C-alpha positions as CSV (number, residue, x, y, z in Angstrom):
1,M,-9.6,-149.2,-35.9
2,N,-6.8,-150.2,-33.9
3,N,-4.3,-147.5,-33.4
4,G,-1.8,-149.7,-31.8
5,F,-2.3,-148.5,-28.2
6,L,-3.8,-151.1,-25.6
7,P,-7.6,-151.0,-24.9
8,V,-8.8,-148.5,-23.1
9,S,-12.3,-148.9,-23.5
10,R,-14.9,-151.6,-24.5
11,Q,-14.9,-150.5,-28.1
12,D,-11.2,-151.2,-28.4
13,M,-11.7,-154.6,-26.9
14,T,-14.3,-155.4,-29.7
15,E,-12.0,-154.2,-32.4
16,R,-9.3,-156.5,-31.1
17,G,-11.8,-159.2,-30.9
18,I,-11.3,-159.6,-26.9
19,E,-14.3,-160.4,-24.8
20,Q,-12.7,-160.5,-21.7
21,L,-9.2,-159.0,-20.5
22,D,-6.3,-161.3,-18.9
23,F,-5.4,-158.0,-16.9
24,V,-6.9,-154.5,-16.3
25,Y,-4.1,-151.9,-15.3
26,V,-5.3,-149.0,-13.2
27,I,-2.6,-146.4,-13.5
28,G,-2.2,-143.0,-11.9
29,D,-0.4,-141.1,-14.9
30,A,-1.9,-140.5,-18.3
31,Y,-1.4,-143.4,-20.5
32,V,2.0,-142.8,-22.1
33,D,3.0,-146.1,-24.4
34,H,6.9,-145.1,-23.8
35,P,9.4,-147.3,-22.2
36,S,10.2,-144.4,-19.8
37,F,6.6,-145.1,-18.1
38,G,6.4,-148.4,-16.1
39,H,2.9,-149.1,-17.0
40,A,3.9,-149.1,-20.4
41,I,6.6,-151.8,-20.1
42,I,4.8,-153.9,-17.8
43,S,2.0,-153.9,-20.0
44,R,4.2,-154.7,-23.2
45,V,6.0,-157.4,-21.6
46,L,2.6,-159.0,-20.6
47,E,1.5,-158.8,-24.0
48,A,4.5,-160.2,-25.4
49,H,4.2,-163.3,-23.3
50,G,0.5,-163.7,-24.7
51,Y,-1.7,-162.1,-22.1
52,T,-4.1,-159.4,-22.9
53,V,-4.1,-156.1,-21.2
54,G,-6.4,-153.0,-20.8
55,I,-5.9,-149.7,-19.2
56,I,-7.6,-147.7,-16.9
57,S,-6.0,-144.3,-16.7
58,Q,-6.9,-142.1,-13.8
59,P,-10.2,-143.2,-12.8
60,D,-12.4,-141.2,-11.1
61,W,-11.7,-142.3,-7.6
62,K,-15.3,-140.9,-6.3
63,D,-17.4,-143.1,-8.7
64,D,-17.2,-146.8,-8.2
65,E,-18.2,-147.7,-11.5
66,S,-15.2,-145.7,-13.2
67,I,-13.0,-148.9,-12.4
68,T,-15.6,-151.2,-14.1
69,V,-15.4,-149.6,-17.8
70,L,-13.2,-152.6,-18.9
71,G,-14.9,-155.3,-17.0
72,R,-13.9,-158.0,-14.9
73,P,-10.4,-159.3,-15.9
74,R,-9.6,-163.1,-16.0
75,L,-6.7,-163.0,-13.9
76,A,-6.4,-159.8,-12.0
77,F,-6.3,-156.2,-11.7
78,L,-2.8,-154.4,-11.5
79,I,-2.2,-150.8,-9.9
80,S,0.3,-148.4,-10.1
81,G,0.0,-145.2,-8.7
82,G,2.5,-143.7,-11.3
83,N,6.0,-142.7,-12.4
84,M,6.1,-140.7,-9.0
85,D,4.7,-141.3,-5.6
86,S,1.6,-139.5,-5.4
87,M,2.1,-137.6,-2.7
88,V,5.6,-136.4,-4.3
89,N,3.4,-135.6,-7.2
90,H,1.3,-133.4,-5.5
91,Y,2.9,-131.6,-2.6
92,F,6.3,-129.5,-2.3
93,V,8.3,-130.4,0.5
94,S,6.6,-127.3,2.2
95,K,3.5,-129.4,1.7
96,K,1.8,-126.8,-0.3
97,K,0.2,-128.3,-3.1
98,R,2.0,-128.2,-6.6
99,P,-0.2,-126.3,-9.4
100,S,0.6,-128.7,-12.2
101,D,1.1,-132.4,-12.9
102,A,3.4,-133.0,-15.7
103,Y,1.7,-137.1,-16.0
104,T,-1.7,-135.8,-16.7
105,P,-3.3,-134.4,-20.2
106,G,-2.8,-130.7,-20.2
107,G,-0.8,-130.5,-16.9
108,E,-3.9,-130.5,-14.8
109,M,-3.7,-131.2,-11.0
110,G,-5.9,-133.2,-9.1
111,K,-6.9,-136.3,-11.5
112,R,-5.3,-138.8,-9.1
113,P,-6.1,-139.0,-5.4
114,D,-3.4,-138.9,-2.6
115,Y,-2.0,-142.3,-1.9
116,A,-3.4,-143.5,-5.0
117,T,-2.5,-146.9,-5.0
118,V,-4.3,-147.5,-1.9
119,V,-7.5,-145.7,-3.3
120,Y,-7.4,-147.5,-6.3
121,G,-7.1,-150.7,-4.4
122,N,-9.9,-150.3,-2.2
123,L,-12.0,-148.8,-5.0
124,I,-11.3,-152.2,-6.8
125,R,-12.1,-154.3,-3.7
126,K,-15.6,-152.6,-3.4
127,K,-16.7,-153.9,-6.8
128,Y,-14.8,-157.1,-7.0
129,K,-14.4,-158.7,-3.8
130,D,-12.4,-161.8,-5.0
131,V,-10.4,-160.7,-8.2
132,P,-6.5,-161.1,-7.4
133,V,-5.2,-157.4,-7.2
134,I,-1.1,-156.7,-7.6
135,I,0.2,-153.6,-7.0
136,G,3.5,-152.4,-8.5
137,G,5.3,-149.0,-9.4
138,I,7.5,-146.7,-7.5
139,E,4.6,-146.1,-4.8
140,A,4.0,-149.5,-3.8
141,S,7.7,-150.7,-4.2
142,L,8.8,-147.9,-1.9
143,R,6.1,-148.4,0.7
144,R,6.2,-152.4,0.7
145,L,7.2,-152.8,4.5
146,A,6.3,-150.2,7.5
147,H,7.3,-146.6,6.6
148,Y,7.5,-143.4,7.7
149,D,5.1,-141.2,5.9
150,Y,6.2,-137.4,5.7
151,W,2.8,-136.0,4.8
152,S,0.9,-137.5,7.6
153,N,4.1,-137.3,9.9
154,S,3.3,-140.9,11.0
155,L,4.7,-144.7,10.4
156,K,2.4,-146.1,8.0
157,R,1.6,-150.1,7.8
158,S,2.9,-152.0,4.8
159,I,1.0,-150.6,1.6
160,L,-0.1,-154.3,0.7
161,L,-2.4,-154.0,3.8
162,D,-4.0,-150.6,3.6
163,S,-4.5,-151.2,-0.3
164,Q,-6.1,-154.5,0.4
165,A,-3.8,-155.8,-2.5
166,D,-3.0,-159.5,-2.7
167,L,0.6,-159.1,-3.6
168,I,3.3,-156.4,-4.6
169,S,5.7,-156.7,-7.4
170,Y,8.6,-154.4,-6.2
171,G,11.6,-152.9,-7.9
172,M,11.8,-153.3,-11.6
173,G,9.0,-155.8,-12.3
174,E,9.6,-157.3,-16.1
175,R,10.5,-160.9,-14.4
176,S,8.3,-161.2,-11.4
177,I,5.1,-159.9,-13.3
178,V,5.3,-162.8,-15.9
179,E,6.1,-165.3,-13.2
180,I,2.9,-164.0,-11.6
181,A,0.8,-164.4,-14.6
182,D,1.7,-167.5,-15.5
183,A,1.1,-168.6,-11.9
184,L,-2.5,-167.3,-12.1
185,A,-3.1,-168.7,-15.5
186,G,-1.9,-172.2,-14.3
187,G,-4.6,-172.2,-11.5
188,I,-2.4,-171.1,-8.5
189,D,-4.5,-169.4,-6.1
190,V,-3.1,-166.1,-5.5
191,R,-2.7,-166.5,-1.7
192,D,-0.4,-169.4,-2.7
193,I,1.9,-167.5,-4.8
194,T,4.7,-166.8,-2.0
195,F,7.6,-168.2,-4.2
196,I,8.5,-165.4,-6.4
197,A,11.4,-163.4,-6.0
198,G,10.9,-159.6,-6.2
199,T,7.5,-159.9,-4.6
200,V,5.4,-159.2,-1.0
201,Y,2.9,-161.2,0.2
202,K,0.6,-161.4,3.5
203,T,0.2,-164.7,5.2
204,K,-0.6,-165.7,9.0
205,D,1.5,-169.0,8.6
206,I,5.2,-168.4,8.6
207,S,6.2,-172.0,9.4
208,G,7.4,-172.5,6.1
209,I,10.0,-169.9,6.4
210,T,11.3,-170.1,9.6
211,G,13.0,-173.0,11.4
212,S,14.8,-174.4,8.4
213,S,18.6,-176.0,9.0
214,D,19.6,-173.9,5.8
215,E,19.9,-170.4,7.1
216,N,19.7,-169.5,3.6
217,Y,15.7,-170.4,3.6
218,N,15.2,-168.8,7.2
219,A,13.3,-165.5,7.2
220,I,14.7,-162.5,9.3
221,L,11.9,-161.5,11.6
222,L,11.8,-157.8,11.6
223,P,10.6,-155.9,14.6
224,E,6.5,-156.0,15.0
225,Y,4.8,-152.8,13.6
226,E,3.5,-151.7,16.9
227,E,7.0,-152.0,18.6
228,L,8.3,-149.8,15.4
229,K,5.6,-147.2,16.2
230,A,6.4,-147.3,19.9
231,E,10.0,-146.8,19.6
232,P,11.6,-145.1,16.5
233,A,14.9,-146.4,17.3
234,K,13.4,-150.0,16.3
235,Y,12.4,-148.5,13.0
236,A,16.0,-147.4,12.4
237,E,17.2,-150.6,13.4
238,S,14.4,-152.4,11.2
239,F,15.4,-150.3,8.2
240,G,19.1,-151.0,8.7
241,V,18.5,-154.6,8.1
242,Q,16.2,-153.9,5.2
243,Y,19.1,-152.0,3.6
244,K,21.4,-154.7,4.1
245,N,19.0,-157.3,2.1
246,T,18.6,-155.4,-1.4
247,D,20.8,-157.5,-3.0
248,P,19.4,-160.5,-5.0
249,F,22.1,-162.7,-4.4
250,S,22.7,-162.3,-0.8
251,A,19.1,-160.9,0.6
252,K,16.9,-163.0,3.0
253,I,13.3,-163.2,3.3
254,L,12.1,-160.3,5.7
255,A,9.0,-160.8,7.5
256,E,7.0,-158.1,9.7
257,K,4.2,-158.9,12.1
258,Y,1.0,-156.8,12.4
259,P,-1.8,-157.0,15.1
260,G,-4.0,-160.0,14.3
261,G,-1.3,-162.0,13.7
262,V,-0.8,-161.2,10.2
263,Y,2.7,-161.3,8.6
264,V,4.0,-159.0,5.7
265,V,6.8,-161.1,3.9
266,Q,9.2,-159.8,1.7
267,N,10.9,-162.3,-0.8
268,P,14.5,-161.3,-2.1
269,P,14.8,-159.1,-5.2
270,Q,14.6,-160.5,-8.8
271,K,18.1,-161.2,-10.0
272,P,19.1,-158.1,-12.7
273,L,18.1,-158.6,-16.1
274,T,20.9,-159.5,-18.8
275,T,21.8,-157.2,-21.6
276,E,20.0,-159.4,-24.1
277,E,16.9,-159.3,-21.5
278,M,17.3,-155.8,-21.5
279,D,17.4,-155.3,-25.1
280,D,14.0,-157.3,-25.5
281,V,12.2,-154.9,-23.1
282,Y,13.1,-152.0,-25.1
283,A,12.4,-153.7,-28.6
284,L,8.6,-154.4,-27.6
285,P,6.3,-152.4,-30.0
286,Y,5.8,-149.0,-27.9
287,K,4.1,-146.3,-29.7
288,R,6.6,-143.8,-28.3
289,T,3.8,-141.3,-26.9
290,Y,0.8,-140.6,-25.2
291,H,-2.7,-141.8,-26.3
292,P,-4.3,-140.0,-29.1
293,S,-7.2,-139.2,-27.0
294,Y,-5.2,-136.4,-25.0
295,E,-4.5,-134.2,-28.1
296,E,-7.4,-132.0,-27.3
297,K,-6.0,-131.2,-23.9
298,G,-2.5,-130.4,-25.4
299,G,-1.0,-134.0,-24.6
300,V,1.0,-135.0,-21.8
301,P,3.9,-132.5,-20.6
302,A,6.0,-135.3,-19.2
303,I,6.6,-136.6,-22.8
304,T,8.7,-133.2,-23.7
305,E,12.0,-134.2,-22.0
306,I,12.0,-137.9,-22.2
307,K,10.6,-138.3,-25.9
308,F,14.1,-137.8,-27.3
309,S,16.3,-139.2,-24.7
310,L,17.8,-142.5,-24.4
311,I,17.9,-144.9,-21.3
312,S,21.3,-146.8,-21.3
313,N,21.4,-148.3,-18.1
314,R,19.2,-149.1,-14.7
315,G,20.4,-149.5,-11.4
316,C,22.9,-147.4,-9.4
317,F,26.0,-148.1,-7.1
318,G,26.2,-144.3,-5.9
319,G,24.6,-145.1,-2.8
320,C,23.1,-141.5,-1.8
321,S,21.4,-141.7,1.4
322,F,18.6,-139.4,0.3
323,C,17.9,-141.7,-2.9
324,A,15.5,-144.5,-2.9
325,L,17.0,-146.4,-6.0
326,T,18.9,-148.7,-3.8
327,F,15.5,-150.2,-2.7
328,H,14.1,-150.0,-6.2
329,Q,16.3,-150.6,-9.0
330,G,19.1,-151.9,-6.7
331,R,22.9,-151.3,-6.7
332,I,23.7,-153.7,-9.8
333,V,24.2,-151.8,-12.9
334,Q,22.1,-153.4,-15.9
335,V,22.9,-152.1,-19.4
336,R,21.3,-152.0,-23.1
337,S,23.5,-152.9,-25.8
338,H,25.0,-150.5,-28.5
339,E,22.5,-151.8,-30.9
340,S,19.6,-151.6,-29.1
341,I,20.4,-147.9,-28.2
342,I,21.2,-147.2,-31.4
343,N,17.9,-148.7,-33.1
344,E,15.9,-146.6,-30.9
345,A,18.0,-143.5,-31.7
346,R,17.2,-144.0,-35.6
347,Q,13.3,-144.0,-34.6
348,M,13.6,-140.8,-32.8
349,I,15.3,-139.4,-35.8
350,N,12.7,-140.9,-38.0
351,D,10.2,-138.5,-35.8
352,P,9.4,-135.5,-37.8
353,E,9.4,-133.2,-34.5
354,F,13.3,-134.4,-34.2
355,K,15.2,-131.3,-34.5
356,G,18.9,-133.1,-34.3
357,Y,19.0,-133.0,-30.5
358,I,19.2,-136.1,-28.3
359,H,18.5,-134.6,-24.9
360,D,20.2,-137.4,-22.6
361,V,21.7,-141.0,-23.0
362,G,21.9,-142.2,-19.0
363,G,19.9,-143.6,-16.4
364,P,20.2,-142.9,-12.7
365,T,23.7,-142.2,-13.0
366,A,24.7,-141.5,-16.7
367,N,28.4,-142.7,-16.6
368,F,27.7,-146.0,-14.9
369,R,27.8,-148.5,-17.8
370,H,28.7,-151.6,-16.0
371,P,28.6,-153.3,-12.3
372,S,31.1,-151.6,-10.2
373,C,33.3,-154.4,-9.9
374,E,33.7,-158.0,-11.6
375,K,32.1,-159.8,-8.7
376,Q,28.8,-158.3,-8.6
377,L,27.0,-160.6,-11.2
378,K,28.2,-163.6,-9.7
379,N,28.0,-162.8,-5.9
380,G,26.1,-159.3,-5.6
381,V,27.3,-156.2,-3.9
382,C,28.7,-156.1,-0.4
383,Q,26.4,-155.8,2.3
384,N,28.7,-153.7,4.4
385,R,30.6,-151.7,2.2
386,Q,29.6,-148.8,-0.3
387,C,31.3,-148.8,-3.9
388,L,32.1,-145.0,-3.8
389,F,31.6,-144.1,0.0
390,P,33.3,-142.9,2.1
391,T,36.0,-143.6,-0.3
392,P,35.9,-145.4,-3.9
393,C,36.5,-149.2,-3.2
394,K,39.9,-150.5,-4.3
395,N,38.0,-152.8,-6.4
396,I,36.1,-150.4,-8.2
397,N,36.3,-150.7,-12.0
398,A,36.1,-146.8,-13.4
399,D,36.3,-147.4,-16.9
400,H,34.2,-145.0,-19.3
401,Q,35.3,-146.8,-22.5
402,D,32.1,-148.4,-23.4
403,Y,30.1,-145.4,-22.7
404,L,32.3,-143.2,-24.7
405,E,32.2,-145.5,-27.7
406,L,28.3,-145.7,-27.4
407,L,28.2,-141.9,-27.5
408,R,30.7,-141.7,-30.6
409,K,28.5,-143.7,-32.4
410,L,25.4,-141.7,-31.9
411,R,27.1,-138.5,-32.7
412,A,28.0,-140.1,-35.9
413,L,24.2,-140.7,-36.9
414,P,22.9,-138.7,-39.7
415,G,20.5,-136.3,-38.4
416,V,22.0,-135.9,-35.1
417,K,23.6,-132.4,-34.5
418,K,24.4,-132.8,-30.5
419,V,24.2,-135.6,-27.9
420,F,23.6,-134.2,-24.6
421,I,24.1,-135.9,-21.1
422,R,21.5,-134.7,-18.6
423,S,20.7,-137.3,-16.1
424,G,23.7,-136.6,-13.8
425,I,27.5,-137.2,-13.9
426,R,28.8,-138.9,-10.6
427,F,31.9,-137.0,-10.5
428,D,34.1,-139.0,-8.1
429,Y,33.7,-142.2,-10.2
430,L,34.8,-140.1,-13.0
431,L,37.7,-139.2,-11.6
432,E,38.7,-142.6,-10.8
433,D,39.0,-143.3,-14.3
434,K,42.8,-142.9,-15.2
435,N,42.1,-142.4,-18.6
436,D,40.9,-138.6,-19.7
437,D,39.3,-139.5,-22.7
438,F,35.5,-139.3,-21.8
439,F,36.1,-136.4,-19.6
440,R,37.6,-134.6,-22.6
441,E,35.0,-135.6,-24.7
442,L,32.2,-135.1,-22.2
443,V,33.1,-131.4,-22.1
444,E,33.8,-130.9,-25.8
445,H,30.7,-132.5,-27.2
446,H,28.1,-133.1,-24.6
447,V,27.4,-130.2,-22.7
448,S,25.1,-127.5,-23.6
449,G,26.8,-124.3,-22.2
450,Q,26.7,-125.7,-18.6
451,L,27.1,-128.9,-17.1
452,K,24.8,-130.1,-13.8
453,V,26.6,-131.8,-11.2
454,A,25.2,-132.6,-7.7
455,P,27.8,-131.9,-4.6
456,E,24.7,-131.3,-2.7
457,H,26.7,-129.6,0.2
458,I,30.1,-128.8,1.0
459,S,30.5,-129.5,4.4
460,D,32.2,-132.8,5.3
461,A,30.0,-133.6,8.1
462,V,26.8,-133.2,6.4
463,L,28.5,-135.1,3.1
464,A,29.1,-138.0,5.4
465,K,25.5,-138.5,6.3
466,M,24.4,-138.0,2.6
467,G,26.7,-140.6,1.4
468,K,28.2,-138.1,-0.9
469,P,32.1,-137.7,-1.4
470,K,34.1,-135.0,0.6
471,R,34.3,-131.3,-0.5
472,S,38.0,-131.8,-1.7
473,V,36.7,-134.2,-4.6
474,Y,34.1,-132.0,-6.0
475,E,36.8,-129.2,-6.1
476,R,39.2,-131.7,-7.7
477,F,36.4,-132.2,-10.4
478,V,35.9,-128.5,-10.6
479,K,39.5,-127.7,-11.3
480,K,39.9,-130.4,-13.8
481,Y,36.6,-129.7,-15.6
482,Y,37.5,-125.9,-16.3
483,R,41.0,-126.7,-16.8
484,L,39.6,-129.0,-19.9
485,N,37.4,-126.3,-21.1
486,E,40.4,-124.0,-21.6
487,E,42.4,-126.7,-23.3
488,L,39.3,-126.9,-25.6
489,N,38.6,-123.1,-25.9
490,K,35.5,-123.6,-24.6
491,K,33.5,-121.2,-22.1
492,Q,31.2,-123.5,-20.3
493,F,30.0,-123.5,-16.4
494,L,28.9,-125.8,-13.9
495,V,25.3,-125.7,-12.2
496,P,25.9,-127.2,-8.6
497,Y,22.7,-129.0,-7.2
498,L,22.7,-128.0,-3.5
499,M,20.3,-129.0,-0.5
500,S,19.6,-127.5,2.5
501,S,18.3,-129.2,6.0
502,H,19.3,-132.6,5.1
503,P,19.9,-134.6,8.7
504,G,23.2,-133.5,10.0
505,S,23.1,-130.0,8.8
506,T,22.7,-127.4,11.6
507,L,23.0,-123.5,10.8
508,K,26.9,-124.0,11.4
509,E,26.9,-126.1,8.2
510,A,24.4,-124.1,6.5
511,I,26.6,-120.7,7.0
512,E,29.7,-122.9,6.0
513,L,28.0,-123.4,2.6
514,A,27.1,-119.7,2.3
515,E,30.7,-118.6,3.1
516,Y,31.8,-121.4,0.0
517,L,29.3,-119.8,-2.2
518,R,30.5,-116.3,-1.2
519,D,33.9,-117.4,-2.1
520,L,32.8,-118.8,-5.1
521,G,31.1,-115.6,-6.4
522,Y,28.0,-117.6,-7.3
523,M,24.2,-117.6,-5.8
524,P,22.3,-120.5,-7.0
525,E,18.7,-119.9,-8.6
526,Q,17.1,-122.8,-7.2
527,V,17.6,-124.8,-4.0
528,Q,16.1,-127.9,-3.3
529,D,15.2,-128.6,0.8
530,F,15.5,-132.0,1.7
531,Y,12.2,-134.0,0.9
532,P,11.8,-137.0,3.1
533,T,10.4,-139.7,0.6
534,P,9.7,-143.1,1.4
535,S,12.4,-145.8,2.1
536,T,15.4,-143.9,2.1
537,L,18.3,-143.6,4.7
538,S,17.8,-139.9,4.9
539,T,14.0,-140.2,5.5
540,V,14.8,-142.9,8.5
541,M,17.4,-140.1,9.7
542,Y,14.8,-137.6,9.8
543,Y,12.1,-139.4,11.6
544,T,14.1,-141.3,14.0
545,G,16.9,-138.8,14.7
546,I,19.4,-142.1,14.0
547,D,21.7,-143.0,11.1
548,P,20.7,-146.9,10.2
549,R,24.1,-147.7,9.0
550,N,25.5,-147.2,12.4
551,G,23.1,-146.2,15.2
552,E,24.6,-142.9,15.7
553,K,22.2,-139.8,16.5
554,V,21.9,-137.3,13.7
555,Y,20.8,-133.6,14.3
556,V,17.7,-133.1,12.3
557,C,16.1,-129.7,11.1
558,R,12.5,-130.3,11.4
559,N,11.3,-126.5,12.6
560,P,10.0,-124.7,9.5
561,H,11.3,-121.4,10.5
562,E,14.9,-123.1,10.8
563,K,14.5,-124.7,7.5
564,S,13.7,-121.4,5.9
565,M,16.9,-119.9,7.3
566,Q,18.9,-122.7,6.2
567,R,17.4,-122.3,2.6
568,A,17.9,-118.3,2.8
569,L,21.5,-118.8,3.6
570,I,22.4,-120.5,0.4
571,Q,20.5,-117.6,-1.4
572,Y,22.0,-114.7,1.0
573,R,22.4,-112.2,-1.9
574,N,18.5,-112.3,-2.4
575,P,17.2,-109.2,-0.7
576,K,14.0,-111.1,0.2
577,N,16.3,-113.2,2.2
578,Y,17.5,-110.7,4.3
579,E,15.8,-110.9,7.5
580,L,16.3,-114.5,7.6
581,V,19.6,-114.4,6.9
582,Y,20.5,-111.8,9.7
583,E,18.5,-114.1,12.2
584,A,20.5,-117.0,11.5
585,L,24.0,-115.4,11.5
586,V,22.9,-113.8,14.9
587,K,21.6,-117.0,16.2
588,A,24.7,-118.9,15.3
589,G,26.8,-116.3,16.7
590,R,28.5,-115.3,13.3
591,E,27.9,-111.5,13.4
592,D,31.0,-111.2,12.1
593,L,29.4,-111.9,8.8
594,I,27.2,-108.8,9.0
595,G,29.3,-105.9,7.9
596,F,31.0,-104.1,5.1
597,D,33.9,-106.5,5.0
598,R,34.3,-108.3,1.6
599,K,33.9,-111.6,3.7
600,C,30.7,-110.5,5.3
601,L,27.4,-112.0,3.5
602,I,25.1,-109.2,4.2
603,K,25.4,-105.6,5.4
604,P,24.4,-104.5,8.5
605,R,20.6,-103.2,9.3
606,R,20.3,-99.2,9.3
607,T,20.3,-99.1,13.3
608,D,23.5,-101.5,13.6
609,A,25.3,-99.4,10.7
610,V,24.8,-96.3,12.9
611,K,26.2,-98.1,15.6
612,Q,29.2,-98.8,13.7
613,R,29.7,-95.4,12.4
614,V,29.5,-94.1,16.0
615,D,31.8,-96.4,17.5
616,G,34.4,-96.2,14.6
617,K,36.6,-93.6,13.1
618,N,34.1,-92.2,10.8
619,Q,31.6,-91.5,14.1
620,N,31.3,-87.3,12.8
621,K,30.4,-88.1,9.3
622,P,26.7,-88.4,8.4
623,I,25.2,-91.6,7.1
624,K,23.5,-91.3,3.6
625,K,20.1,-92.2,3.7
626,K,20.3,-93.6,0.4
627,T,23.3,-95.7,0.9
628,I,21.3,-97.4,3.9
629,R,18.1,-97.6,1.9
630,N,19.6,-99.2,-1.0
631,V,22.2,-101.7,1.2
632,H,20.0,-104.6,0.4
633,K,19.7,-103.7,-3.3
634,K,23.2,-103.6,-4.4
635,K,24.4,-106.5,-7.1
636,H,26.9,-108.5,-6.0
């Protein structure tokens, strides 16, 4: 009997009366029919446009037949490596294997291969030589041109070539996938589909995109792949051009040449969806949970947090250097209407498992509910200016009224006890709003004891490389947050996210951060080492030692031992980190922070303590062994 999910077997196809599917979608995640999963959105959008889609979830890549279970599709195979890049999914920044996979039934690790999109593409090509293959999702999107791959420590080719695919649908692909489907259904050969925004194709003939008298139709020729491999500085230069061509209103066609005369050509991004289009996407008949076949394994862990969360926006003009959103969703914020979000909330409330708590209402940045300025939906974002960095643009429209009204409506729904905001608040943007109503209600209604914020660092030198606001801005936010808590008789705290070893951070800046935490009386339980993921400004800095925005040289911490020291400094109170902290302080010439003074980060070693006593006024007093033995166990 049809359970409402898309076909995952021949039996499902028979029950639906389908002899041959239009598309077979191969995915690296478990099949979860929820709009937080890219494969759910793309497959439901295609279905809404009259196409049939079947799902092959996590095929056994060691078995060629695993890709044939739904037969040959009429139009194309679609591939997505999953909601995360498969390498980030598999490995910690230390390159050690993660123990579990939240996107797999039962959290089981190892159900998808490394570089999943590439492996699936080649698996399909073994069995189906002439069926079009379209790749998409975060993995394909962020590897669409030559890119630095942290896990192999190499500059890889476009994933289009390595996967043997015909097209990439990059970014949020609702529009481009329908245009691709219509072109294929209309009989256009996949090799001739070179005209769709938001796609990347390969060709040996670029005469049609060069030599035009109209500059808008002339492709920018990026440095060739062999040049990029030979000179990392060329890669920084190329990425700088790519970064300025991520806006759908101003971006040019980009072409990158490979040996053999093959060009990988990137068309400009698709235009942002209107509110009506966003509403249509989220109103599709999702089952809002994982496929029932996963019940025996306990379901899919990733559903836990998102099942009772609401996506209200996409896109981000925050411009953090270590974030790939500029390359994937773009800088123009797109939003759903209040009605669309409230309708989804009502569906959640009717779920038997709903306990009255909406876990989140947001997106990449929760408090972005409209474009940063009025001109963006007509002219796009500025190529040479960020909206918030290094300081907020004078044209920025910092207004939280729409978001506040949405939250008030959600709070008022029968059955809702609390509405949390967990997807992150951009605090510098919040401070730009002259009206305190949202900030006050955030503190009063939407914090679960502690608010997570992301200053990332406190050294202005490092923050400049991160694309984050200066330390003084964060301190202004902290002061205001606690003042509002006091006024509202609340005892809520801030949990700052901090990052170690980001490009630009030497031991000097790491110690500066440790001293800040000392003065704050706070030691974070978790610290994120900088993780070089594909297609971010920070990753390019890590690989090349050059800031693509201005060509300046950047210090990069690549040595694993120094990375450990920088991380340990943030958690200097942890006795396990003592030796690393001691070594870092000595190496940086900051022995003044080793001692018994309240400004010191750590106590001396036993031999150092003996020397201090001998050299000091208490040289005749014996040293208590208990004191020295427990010197690193003392609670701060």
